DSSP file (Angstrom, degrees, kcal/mol; ACC not computed):
  #  RESIDUE AA STRUCTURE BP1 BP2  ACC     N-H-->O    O-->H-N    N-H-->O    O-->H-N    TCO  KAPPA ALPHA  PHI   PSI    X-CA   Y-CA   Z-CA
    1    1 A X              0   0    0      0, 0.0     0, 0.0     0, 0.0     0, 0.0   0.000 360.0 360.0 360.0 118.6   82.9  106.0   80.5
    2    2 A X        -     0   0    0      1,-0.1     2,-0.2     3,-0.0     3,-0.1  -0.297 360.0-106.8 -67.5 149.4   86.3  106.7   82.2
    3    3 A X    >   -     0   0    0      1,-0.1     3,-1.9     2,-0.0     4,-0.3  -0.552  38.3-104.4 -76.8 134.7   87.2  104.6   85.2
    4    4 A X  T 3  S+     0   0    0      1,-0.3    -1,-0.1    -2,-0.2     0, 0.0  -0.325 104.4   7.9 -56.2 135.4   87.0  106.3   88.5
    5    5 A X  T 3> S+     0   0    0      1,-0.1     4,-2.8    52,-0.1    -1,-0.3   0.617  85.4 133.2  66.1  12.1   90.5  107.2   89.8
    6    6 A X  H <> S+     0   0    0     -3,-1.9     4,-2.5     2,-0.2     5,-0.2   0.952  73.9  48.1 -58.4 -47.2   92.2  106.2   86.5
    7    7 A X  H  > S+     0   0    0     -4,-0.3     4,-2.9     1,-0.2    -1,-0.2   0.948 113.7  46.7 -54.6 -51.3   94.2  109.4   86.5
    8    8 A X  H  > S+     0   0    0      1,-0.2     4,-2.4     2,-0.2    -1,-0.2   0.873 111.1  49.6 -63.5 -36.6   95.2  109.0   90.1
    9    9 A X  H  X S+     0   0    0     -4,-2.8     4,-2.7     2,-0.2    -1,-0.2   0.924 112.1  49.6 -68.7 -42.1   96.2  105.3   89.7
   10   10 A X  H  X S+     0   0    0     -4,-2.5     4,-2.2    -5,-0.3    -2,-0.2   0.916 111.0  50.9 -60.9 -42.1   98.3  106.3   86.6
   11   11 A X  H  X S+     0   0    0     -4,-2.9     4,-1.4    21,-0.3    -2,-0.2   0.940 110.3  48.7 -60.7 -47.2  100.0  109.1   88.7
   12   12 A X  H  X S+     0   0    0     -4,-2.4     4,-0.6     1,-0.2     3,-0.4   0.911 111.1  49.8 -59.1 -46.4  100.8  106.7   91.4
   13   13 A X  H >< S+     0   0    0     -4,-2.7     3,-0.5     1,-0.2     4,-0.4   0.863 110.1  50.5 -63.4 -36.3  102.3  104.1   89.0
   14   14 A X  H 3< S+     0   0    0     -4,-2.2    -1,-0.2     1,-0.2    -2,-0.2   0.758 119.5  36.6 -75.7 -19.6  104.4  106.8   87.4
   15   15 A X  H 3X S+     0   0    0     -4,-1.4     4,-2.5    -3,-0.4    -1,-0.2   0.339  89.7 102.9-105.6   5.8  105.8  108.0   90.8
   16   16 A X  H <X S+     0   0    0     -4,-0.6     4,-2.8    -3,-0.5     5,-0.2   0.888  78.0  49.7 -61.7 -47.0  105.9  104.4   92.4
   17   17 A X  H  > S+     0   0    0     -4,-0.4     4,-1.9     1,-0.2    -1,-0.2   0.964 114.5  45.0 -66.1 -50.9  109.7  103.9   92.1
   18   18 A X  H  > S+     0   0    0      1,-0.2     4,-1.6     2,-0.2    -1,-0.2   0.882 113.2  50.9 -55.3 -41.4  110.4  107.3   93.7
   19   19 A X  H  X S+     0   0    0     -4,-2.5     4,-3.3     1,-0.2    -1,-0.2   0.879 108.7  51.2 -66.5 -38.4  107.8  106.7   96.4
   20   20 A X  H  X S+     0   0    0     -4,-2.8     4,-0.9     1,-0.2    -1,-0.2   0.899 110.2  49.7 -64.1 -39.1  109.3  103.4   97.3
   21   21 A X  H  < S+     0   0    0     -4,-1.9    -2,-0.2    -5,-0.2    -1,-0.2   0.857 126.7  25.0 -66.8 -37.9  112.8  104.9   97.6
   22   22 A X  H  < S+     0   0    0     -4,-1.6    -2,-0.2    -5,-0.2    -1,-0.2   0.686 135.4  17.5-106.2 -20.5  111.6  107.7   99.9
   23   23 A X  H ><  +     0   0    0     -4,-3.3     3,-2.5    -5,-0.2    40,-0.3   0.103  67.4 167.9-148.2  31.0  108.4  106.5  101.7
   24   24 A X  T 3< S+     0   0    0     -4,-0.9    40,-0.2     1,-0.3     3,-0.1  -0.204  74.4  18.1 -51.7 132.1  107.9  102.8  101.6
   25   25 A X  T 3  S+     0   0    0     38,-3.5    -1,-0.3     1,-0.3    39,-0.1   0.174 104.3 102.9  93.4 -17.5  105.2  101.6  104.0
   26   26 A X  S <  S-     0   0    0     -3,-2.5    37,-3.1    37,-0.2     2,-0.4  -0.239  75.7-103.3 -87.4-175.3  103.7  105.1  104.3
   27   27 A X  E     -AB  39  62A   0     12,-2.7    12,-3.3    35,-0.3     2,-0.4  -0.915  25.2-151.6-114.4 132.8  100.5  106.2  102.7
   28   28 A X  E     -AB  38  61A   0     33,-2.7    33,-2.0    -2,-0.4     2,-0.5  -0.819   4.4-149.7-109.3 142.4  100.3  108.6   99.7
   29   29 A X  E     -AB  37  60A   0      8,-2.4     7,-2.3    -2,-0.4     8,-1.2  -0.965  21.2-175.9-109.5 122.3   97.3  110.9   98.9
   30   30 A X  E     +AB  35  59A   0     29,-2.7    29,-3.0    -2,-0.5     2,-0.4  -0.988  10.7 179.5-127.6 133.4   96.9  111.5   95.1
   31   31 A X  E >   -A   34   0A   0      3,-2.1     3,-1.6    -2,-0.4     2,-0.3  -0.977  65.2 -41.1-132.6 119.1   94.4  113.8   93.5
   32   32 A X  T 3  S-     0   0    0     -2,-0.4   -21,-0.3     1,-0.2    27,-0.1  -0.494 124.7 -23.5  64.8-128.3   94.4  114.1   89.6
   33   33 A X  T 3  S+     0   0    0     -2,-0.3     2,-0.4   -22,-0.1    -1,-0.2  -0.008 118.4  97.6-107.6  27.2   97.9  114.1   88.5
   34   34 A X  E <   -A   31   0A   0     -3,-1.6    -3,-2.1     3,-0.0     2,-0.8  -0.975  66.3-140.3-124.5 127.6   99.4  115.4   91.7
   35   35 A X  E     -A   30   0A   0     -2,-0.4    -5,-0.2    -5,-0.2     3,-0.1  -0.775  26.3-174.7 -74.8 108.3  101.0  113.6   94.6
   36   36 A X  E     -     0   0A   0     -7,-2.3     2,-0.3    -2,-0.8    -1,-0.2   0.834  50.8 -35.9 -82.7 -32.9   99.5  115.7   97.4
   37   37 A X  E     -A   29   0A   0     -8,-1.2    -8,-2.4    -3,-0.1     2,-0.4  -0.962  45.0-116.3 179.9 163.4  101.3  114.3  100.4
   38   38 A X  E     -A   28   0A   0     -2,-0.3     2,-0.3   -10,-0.2   -10,-0.2  -0.956  33.4-170.5-117.8 132.8  102.8  111.4  102.2
   39   39 A X  E     -A   27   0A   0    -12,-3.3   -12,-2.7    -2,-0.4    -2,-0.0  -0.895  31.0-137.1-128.9 150.4  101.3  110.3  105.6
   40   40 A X  S    S+     0   0    0     -2,-0.3     2,-0.3   -14,-0.2    -1,-0.1   0.757  92.1  37.0 -80.4 -22.9  102.2  107.9  108.4
   41   41 A X  S  > S-     0   0    0      1,-0.1     4,-2.0   -14,-0.1     5,-0.1  -0.943  73.5-130.1-130.4 152.8   98.6  106.5  108.7
   42   42 A X  H  > S+     0   0    0     -2,-0.3     4,-2.3     1,-0.2     5,-0.2   0.897 110.7  53.2 -58.8 -41.6   95.8  105.8  106.3
   43   43 A X  H  > S+     0   0    0      1,-0.2     4,-2.5     2,-0.2    -1,-0.2   0.846 106.1  52.5 -70.2 -34.7   93.4  107.7  108.4
   44   44 A X  H  > S+     0   0    0      2,-0.2     4,-2.2     1,-0.2    -1,-0.2   0.934 111.4  47.9 -64.3 -45.1   95.6  110.9  108.3
   45   45 A X  H  X S+     0   0    0     -4,-2.0     4,-2.5     2,-0.2    -2,-0.2   0.922 113.1  47.3 -57.8 -47.3   95.8  110.7  104.5
   46   46 A X  H  X S+     0   0    0     -4,-2.3     4,-2.2     2,-0.2     5,-0.2   0.894 112.3  49.4 -63.1 -43.8   92.0  110.3  104.2
   47   47 A X  H  X S+     0   0    0     -4,-2.5     4,-2.1     2,-0.2    -1,-0.2   0.883 111.6  49.3 -64.8 -37.9   91.3  113.2  106.6
   48   48 A X  H  X S+     0   0    0     -4,-2.2     4,-2.8    -5,-0.2     5,-0.3   0.924 109.9  51.5 -68.2 -42.8   93.8  115.4  104.6
   49   49 A X  H  X>S+     0   0    0     -4,-2.5     4,-2.5     1,-0.2     5,-0.7   0.936 114.1  43.2 -64.4 -43.9   92.0  114.5  101.3
   50   50 A X  H  X5S+     0   0    0     -4,-2.2     4,-0.9     3,-0.2    -1,-0.2   0.853 115.0  50.4 -67.9 -32.2   88.5  115.4  102.8
   51   51 A X  H  <5S+     0   0    0     -4,-2.1    -2,-0.2    -5,-0.2    -1,-0.2   0.925 120.0  34.4 -74.6 -39.7   89.9  118.5  104.3
   52   52 A X  H  <5S+     0   0    0     -4,-2.8    -2,-0.2    -5,-0.2    -1,-0.2   0.823 136.7  16.5 -84.1 -26.4   91.6  119.7  101.1
   53   53 A X  H  <5S-     0   0    0     -4,-2.5     2,-0.2     1,-0.3    -3,-0.2   0.617  91.6-139.2-122.8 -19.7   89.1  118.5   98.4
   54   54 A X     << -     0   0    0     -4,-0.9     2,-1.4    -5,-0.7    -1,-0.3  -0.632  64.3 -19.2  90.9-154.6   85.8  117.7  100.2
   55   55 A X  S    S+     0   0    0     -2,-0.2     2,-0.3    -4,-0.1    -1,-0.1  -0.592 101.1 114.0 -97.9  74.9   83.7  114.7   99.3
   56   56 A X  S    S-     0   0    0     -2,-1.4     2,-0.2    -7,-0.1    -3,-0.1  -0.900  76.5 -76.1-135.7 159.2   85.2  113.9   95.9
   57   57 A X        +     0   0    0     -2,-0.3     2,-0.3    -4,-0.1   -52,-0.1  -0.411  58.2 155.6 -63.9 129.8   87.2  110.9   94.6
   58   58 A X        -     0   0    0     -2,-0.2     2,-0.5   -27,-0.1   -27,-0.2  -0.953  37.9-114.7-146.1 158.5   90.9  110.9   95.7
   59   59 A X  E     -B   30   0A   0    -29,-3.0   -29,-2.7    -2,-0.3     2,-0.5  -0.857  24.1-179.2-104.7 130.4   93.4  108.0   96.0
   60   60 A X  E     +B   29   0A   0     -2,-0.5     2,-0.4   -31,-0.2   -31,-0.2  -0.995  17.6 167.2-120.3 123.4   94.9  106.9   99.2
   61   61 A X  E     -B   28   0A   0    -33,-2.0   -33,-2.7    -2,-0.5     2,-0.4  -0.996  37.0-123.4-144.7 130.4   97.3  104.1   98.8
   62   62 A X  E     -B   27   0A   0     -2,-0.4     2,-1.1   -35,-0.2   -35,-0.3  -0.596  34.1-122.9 -72.7 129.9   99.9  102.4  101.0
   63   63 A X        +     0   0    0    -37,-3.1   -38,-3.5    -2,-0.4     2,-0.3  -0.642  47.5 162.2 -79.0 102.9  103.3  102.5   99.3
   64   64 A X        -     0   0    0     -2,-1.1     3,-0.1   -40,-0.2   -44,-0.1  -0.945  44.9-144.1-130.2 141.4  104.3   98.8   99.1
   65   65 A X  S    S+     0   0    0     -2,-0.3     2,-0.5     1,-0.2    -1,-0.1   0.936 100.6  33.0 -64.0 -48.7  106.9   96.9   96.9
   66   66 A X  S    S-     0   0    0      0, 0.0     2,-0.4     0, 0.0    -1,-0.2  -0.944  83.3-155.0-115.3 125.3  104.6   93.9   96.7
   67   67 A X        -     0   0    0     -2,-0.5     2,-0.2    -3,-0.1     3,-0.0  -0.853   5.9-140.8-109.6 138.1  100.9   94.6   96.7
   68   68 A X        -     0   0    0     -2,-0.4     2,-0.1     1,-0.1     0, 0.0  -0.603  34.0-101.1 -84.4 156.1   98.1   92.2   97.8
   69   69 A X        -     0   0    0     -2,-0.2     2,-0.4     1,-0.0    -1,-0.1  -0.468  34.2-138.1 -70.2 148.4   94.9   92.0   95.8
   70   70 A X        -     0   0    0     -2,-0.1     2,-0.5    -3,-0.0    -1,-0.0  -0.923  12.9-159.9-111.9 132.8   92.1   94.0   97.3
   71   71 A X        -     0   0    0     -2,-0.4     2,-0.4     2,-0.0    -2,-0.0  -0.965   8.4-173.7-118.3 126.2   88.6   92.5   97.3
   72   72 A X        -     0   0    0     -2,-0.5     2,-0.3    14,-0.0    -2,-0.0  -0.859   5.0-175.5-111.6 143.9   85.5   94.8   97.7
   73   73 A X        -     0   0    0     -2,-0.4     2,-0.3    14,-0.1     5,-0.1  -0.914  16.4-143.3-135.9 168.3   82.0   93.6   98.1
   74   74 A X        -     0   0    0      3,-0.6     3,-0.0    -2,-0.3    -2,-0.0  -0.891  16.4-137.6-123.9 154.8   78.7   95.0   98.4
   75   75 A X  S    S+     0   0    0     -2,-0.3    -1,-0.1     1,-0.2     3,-0.1   0.654 103.4  55.9 -85.5 -14.3   75.8   93.7  100.5
   76   76 A X  S    S+     0   0    0      1,-0.1     2,-0.3    -3,-0.0    -1,-0.2   0.667 112.5  29.1 -91.3 -15.4   73.3   94.3   97.6
   77   77 A X        -     0   0    0     10,-0.1    -3,-0.6    -3,-0.0     2,-0.4  -0.963  57.3-156.2-142.7 155.5   75.1   92.1   94.9
   78   78 A X        -     0   0    0     -2,-0.3     2,-0.5    -5,-0.1     9,-0.2  -0.999  13.6-144.0-130.5 134.5   77.2   89.2   94.5
   79   79 A X  E     -C   86   0B   0      7,-1.0     7,-2.5    -2,-0.4     2,-0.4  -0.836  19.1-163.5 -98.7 133.6   79.5   88.5   91.6
   80   80 A X  E     -C   85   0B   0     -2,-0.5     5,-0.2     5,-0.2     2,-0.2  -0.917   8.9-175.1-120.3 141.8   79.8   84.9   90.6
   81   81 A X        -     0   0    0      3,-2.9     5,-0.0    -2,-0.4     0, 0.0  -0.586  48.2 -84.0-114.9-177.1   82.4   83.2   88.4
   82   82 A X  S    S+     0   0    0     -2,-0.2     3,-0.0     1,-0.2    -2,-0.0   0.916 123.8   8.1 -52.5 -49.9   82.6   79.6   87.2
   83   83 A X  S    S+     0   0    0      1,-0.0     2,-0.4    -3,-0.0    -1,-0.2   0.453 122.3  63.6-118.2  -6.0   84.2   78.3   90.3
   84   84 A X        -     0   0    0      2,-0.0    -3,-2.9     0, 0.0     2,-0.6  -0.919  53.9-155.6-127.6 148.8   84.1   81.2   92.8
   85   85 A X  E     -C   80   0B   0     -2,-0.4     2,-0.6    -5,-0.2    -5,-0.2  -0.979  14.4-154.2-121.5 116.8   81.5   83.2   94.6
   86   86 A X  E      C   79   0B   0     -7,-2.5    -7,-1.0    -2,-0.6    -2,-0.0  -0.856 360.0 360.0 -96.8 119.7   82.7   86.7   95.7
   87   87 A X              0   0    0     -2,-0.6   -13,-0.2    -9,-0.2   -10,-0.1   0.515 360.0 360.0 -73.5 360.0   80.7   87.8   98.7
C-alpha cells in the first residue's frame, strides 16, 4: 500500500534547495509531482489547495532549512513505546 503523500513529499525534497533559495519561511503547495504555488501563510496555501483540487490529499509545508519533528495524535488511540507514551 503506497504511503499517502509520498509523491508530494518526494517532489518537495527534489525542489527543496531551490525553494530555500527563493522562498524560505513561506508555505509551498504540492500536488502530485508539481509545485503548485508559494504562499505567505499556511491558511492561504490550504485554501488554494481546496479551491483547485477539492477534498483530496495535497501537501502544504513550510519551507524551512531546519525542520522540527511533527507529532500527530488521535483521540481514539495511543501509540506506546518502551519508554514513551505518545498521546
